[in-house]
Residue, then its C-alpha position, 0 to 999 in steps of 0.5 A: m385668420d380672421s381680423a377686424s377693427k372698430l375705431t369709435v370716437f365719442f365725447d366722454d365729458p370733458f374729452w373726446v375719447g376714441v376706443y380702437e378695438r381690433r379682433v383677430n381670431n375670436l380675440l378682442e383687443a382694445a385701446r383707449i385714445v384721448f383726444g382732447e378737442e374734438p378731432k377732424d377725420y384727417e387728424v384721427y387718421y394721422y394720429l393713428l398712422n404716427n402713434w400706432s407703435k404706442l398704443r397700449f391694447s388691453p390683454p385679449v379677451r375671448q369673443c364669439v364672433k358669427a360667420e358673416g354671410r351675404i347680408n341684405p343691403k337694407r339690412m346692412q344699412r339699418a345696422i350701419n345706422k344703428q351703430l352710428s346712432q350708438t354712443g360709447v363703446g361696446t361691452k367686450a371693449q369696456q371689458a378689455l379696458k378693464l382689464q387693462h386698467e386693473q393690470a396697471v393698478l396691480h403693476r403700480k402697487a407691486y412697483n410701489k411695494q418694492k420701492s418702500e421695502e427697499e427705502k425701508l431697508f436702506k434706512y434701517k442700514l443707515k440706522q444701524q451704521k450710525k448705532k456703530e459710530k456712536h460706539r467707537g471703540r468698544 
């Protein structure tokens, strides 16, 4: 069982946003955290410790990961510097967050549709009851 996780914090105008990615067995899940003002390292750590169970992860997205072997230290340093210079989130994490957003939209639409149907039924029954009350004794 392979697992890895990564937290990326970046400025997405007007807020500081963190994207937590976790990979388990070539499946990537992502959660978006909005911090507001620029968080300090200890604030991010404290937030993750206290709110881990409240994070809403996206549905898993399949990702093929290369097997990691021994990496030359200079190459590793270049890769680390490249990741630090990049801003934003990786495309797989973006796809996972987009999928989560789409599912939330579908859920909200279904809920609103059900609620409006119930309201229409209630109004119809109320109208029928008023109609029967008008016909007293007939």
